[in-house]
N, C-alpha and C positions, 0 to 999 in steps of 0.2 A: 738282340731283337726279340720281341715278344709278340705273341699273337693275342690280340684282344678279343674278348667275347663280343660278337656281333651278332644282333637279332637276324634270325634268316627270314627273309622275306622272298617267297617264291612267286615270282611275277607270272602273269600270263605270257608265254613265250611264243611269238609267232615265228613262222618259218624264217631261217636265216637268208638275207639277201646277198647275193654273190655277184661280184663284178665281172667275173670270169666264167664263160660258158663252160658247160660239161664238167665242171670241177665236183668231185665228191666232196662232201662237207666234212670238215674235220669236227664240226659240232654235231652233239647228239649221235655219236657213232653206234649206239646200241641199237638205233633205228635204221640206220642206213648201211651198216657194215656188219658182215656176219662172221668175220675172222677174229681170231684172238683166244687165248688160253686163259683159263682161271689163274688169278694170282695167288701165290702161295707165299707164306711168310710174313710175320708181323711180330714185333717185339713182344716177348713174354712179360707178364706182370712178375716184378721181382719179389723175393721172400720179404724184403723189408716193406715193400708197398702192400702186400697181403697181410702182413702183421699190423700194419697201421690201421688197415680197414677192420681186421678183428678187434682191435682196440676200441676203434670209434663205434663198431656195432655192439660191443660188449658194454660200453658206456651208456649207449642207448638202450640196452636190454633187449638187443635183437640178436646177437649172434647165435644162442643156443635155442632160441624159440622157432628158428627157422630151419629146417633141414632140406635135403634134395627131394624129399617126398612131402614136405610141408606146405602150408599156405604162406603167402606173403605176409609179413608183419605190416606193411605200408605199401600202398600201390604205386606203380611207377609212372611219373609224369610223362615218360616217353612212351609207354604202352599207351596211354589214354588217347594218343594221337590216332592209333589204328582205328580207333571208332568212327574217325572223321575221313576215312578213306585213303590215309597214308599207307604206301606200299614198302615193303621191305625185301631186301635179298633173302633168298632161302639158305645162303650161306651165312653162318654165325661164328664169329671169333670166340673162342673161351681161354682165358688166360689165368695163370696163377694155379694150375692144377696140381694136386698132390704128386710128389715125384714117383710114387709107386702105384699110380693107377694106370691100368692097361685099357687097350681098345674096348674090350667087353665091359668092363666096369663103367667106362664113360658112356657107352650105348646104354647100359642099363639105367644110369643116372638121368638120362634125357629121353628115353624111349617113351615115357608117359605123355610127352608133348606130340608124338607122332613119329611115324616112320622116318629113319635117318641113317645117314653113313657117317662115321667118324674118319676125318682125314687130318694129315699134316704134311709139310713139306718133304719131299723124298721119301714118303712112306713106303712105296713100293720097291725103290732101290734099297732102302735100309733093311727090309723085312722085320721090322721091330713092332713090337706089340705096346710099346710105351713111347708117348711123345717125348721127343728128346729134349726139347726146350721148354717145357712146362706149359705149352699151349697148344691147342687143336682147333679144327675147324668142324663144325656140326652142319652137314649138308642134309637138310630136311626135305622130304618129298612134297610137302604142301606149304605155302606160304602162311597159312593159318596156324601151323605149329610154332612159327616164330612169335606171332602175336601172342599165343597161349605161354610161351616161355618167357617174354617179357612181363606178362601179367603176374607171373609167378615170383618174380625177381625183388630183390630189396633194393631201394635207391639210396646212394650215399655220394653226395657232392656230384650230382647229375650222372652217376655212374651206376650200371646195373651189376648185381652180385646175385648169385644162387649158391647155397651150400651144397657141397659134394663131399661124399666120403670114399674112402680108400681102405685097403685091409688095415692100415696103421694109423689112419688120420680121420677123425670124425667131424663131420660139419664144417669143412673148410670152405670159406667164401672163395668163390672163383669168379673173376669178372666175364660179363656177358655182353659182348659187343656186336649189336646188329647193325646193318647197314641200310639206312633210308634211301631209297631210290631217289627222291628229291634233292638229295645232297650231292648228287652227281652233276648237276648243272646250276650255274648262277649268272644272271645277267646283270652286271653292274650299271651298264649304261645303254638302255633299250632305244635310245634315239640314234645309235650309231648303227650302221650296217656291218655285218659280221663278214670280214675280210680274211679269206684263208692265207692270203700273201702277208698279212700282218699277224700270223699266228705262230707261237712257238710251242714246241714239244718239251715237256717237263718229265725227265725220267726219274725213276727212283722215289717217287712221291709215297711218303708214309701212308699206309692204307687207312688210318682213322681221319686223315685230313679231308675235309669237306671242301666242295667247290667255292662256297663263299670265303673260307679261310684262305684258299690259294689265291683268289682274286684280289683279296684285301692285301695279302703279303706282296703280291707281284705289283699291284697298284701303289703301295707305299714305296716300294724301290725304284720304280721306272715310271709311274704315272701312265695314263691313258688307257686302263684297262676296261675293256667294254664286256668281256665275257670270260669265264673261266669254267673247265669241265674236267672231271675225273673219268678217265678210261675205265669201263667195266666190261667184264666178259659177257657174251650175248646170252648165254643159257641162264647162269645165276644172277647176273647183273651186280656181281661182286668187284670192287677195285681192283685192278690189275697191277697198281703201283705206278702209274703214269698218268699225265694230265696234260691239257692244251689251254693255252691263254691267249685271247686275241686282243690285241691293242687298236685303238682308234686312230693312231698317228704312227708315221713312219720312225720318228725320232725315238719313240718309246720301244718299238720293236727292235730297232738297231742297237739301243742300249742294252736290251735284255739278251739278244743273241752275242753281242760283243763280250758281256760279262762271262758267258759261257757256264758258269756256276752260281747258283744262289742257296743261301742258308735257309732251310725251312724249320721252323720250330713250332712243334705242337705238343703242348703238355710236357711230357717227360722226353719226348723226341726232339733232338736237335741235329738235323741231317743236311749235309751238302750234297745237293743234286744238280744234273747238268741240264743246261738249257740249250736247245738247238732249234733251229727253223723247222716249222712243220712241213714236211715234204708231200705234196701230192703226186699222185701217180697216173694222173690224165690230163697233163698240161702239154701244149703245143710247144715247140722250140720258140723261144722269144726273139730269137735272131732271124730265122728263115720262115717262121709260121708253117713248117710242115714241107715247104719247097724243095729241100736238099735230103729230106729224109722219108719221102714217100707218104707224106701226111700221117706218120706215126708219132705216138706220144713221145715227148722228150724224156730219156731216162735219167738224165743228170740235173742236178740242182747245185748251183755254186753259191755256198754261204758266205763268201767273202763280202764285205759291205761294199766293194767296189763292183761287184757283180749283182748279186741277189736275183739271178734269172735261171730259167730253165733252158737247157741246150740238147740239142741232139748231138750224136757222137762226131759229125762232120764238124758242126758249129763250135762244139767243145774245143776240138783240135785246132780249129782256126782261131779262135778268140784267145786260147790259152798258150798260144805259141807266142803271144806277144810279150816283150820285156815287162816283167814286174807280175805276170799272171801265170807264168810257167809253174809256180808251186801251189796253185789253189787246188784243192782237193774236192772231188765231187761227192755230192750226198745222193743217195738213192732210197726209195722208199723200201722199208723193211717189214717183216712180219711184225704182227701186234702194233702198228703204226709207229715203229721205232726207226728213225733216220739212221743211216750208218754211212761212214766215209768208206769209199772204195778206191783201190789203186786203178789208175788208168793207164792203159797201155798204149803207146803212140803207135799208129799204123805206118 
């Protein structure tokens, strides 16, 4: 399965319409939800990929004429969009770093664009001064710094590169991967209402993957996709490694959750990710409508296709004591919008 290049059209998005009252929207969580941690971890650019870039840039006469402190040999088509009001996360991925470059040297290479902090996964725990996998994240204080960085980059095959030097390597092209905020949401079918109960959670989404690409992959597999979103952290608006897909019909929704896993391909990334029902945390019990639980929200959701309902503890025990349902496992809402299965203890 391959991901085709799809022109991104950002439509005017009206507020989602929901058939269930008091439901928090799984769509546009950066606006409505304040929880979540910044995502960490992305595949590094391999040495072979970097050498290939060096070869292509050398052939174009660009590799040595641009250094970390120099001017771009040609402008970036991506950065040109910033002049038209496009917004970017203040967190930027940098891949293919020299193996002997440390935190201070990375900071020095990018400080000219504005105040920043250099980070990488498990940095605090490892207490290392060197990015362990050849990539790091630049956390800029100001969004304008990201635009300045992009303007300084070289563009090769729609990717951005900047030359960085270390104590032993001079002018090594490293990949700069900014995240455009508009790529976090994509409406495929604006004529359909967005239904939280026909929405799936997709875990382990590769961080470069855009909402439009996720929408097209899921629509190709199951059909009926009307919306896809990439979950981002509330502070930096950077992908957390998960997404949501809303379907326009029950058949496509059931097909997606029944598959349980889906293969996502993006460039050099080929990853098997998990698909689960998107679990809401403010639904009334579908059996008793709150009559048997003091009108409290239902804590359990049954993802089995014979149920697909929210239950209070009393109704869960009653319904799932019936033959054929005693082995169903409840899902509950978990941090960072991730549903998880929990063991249920019978009273």
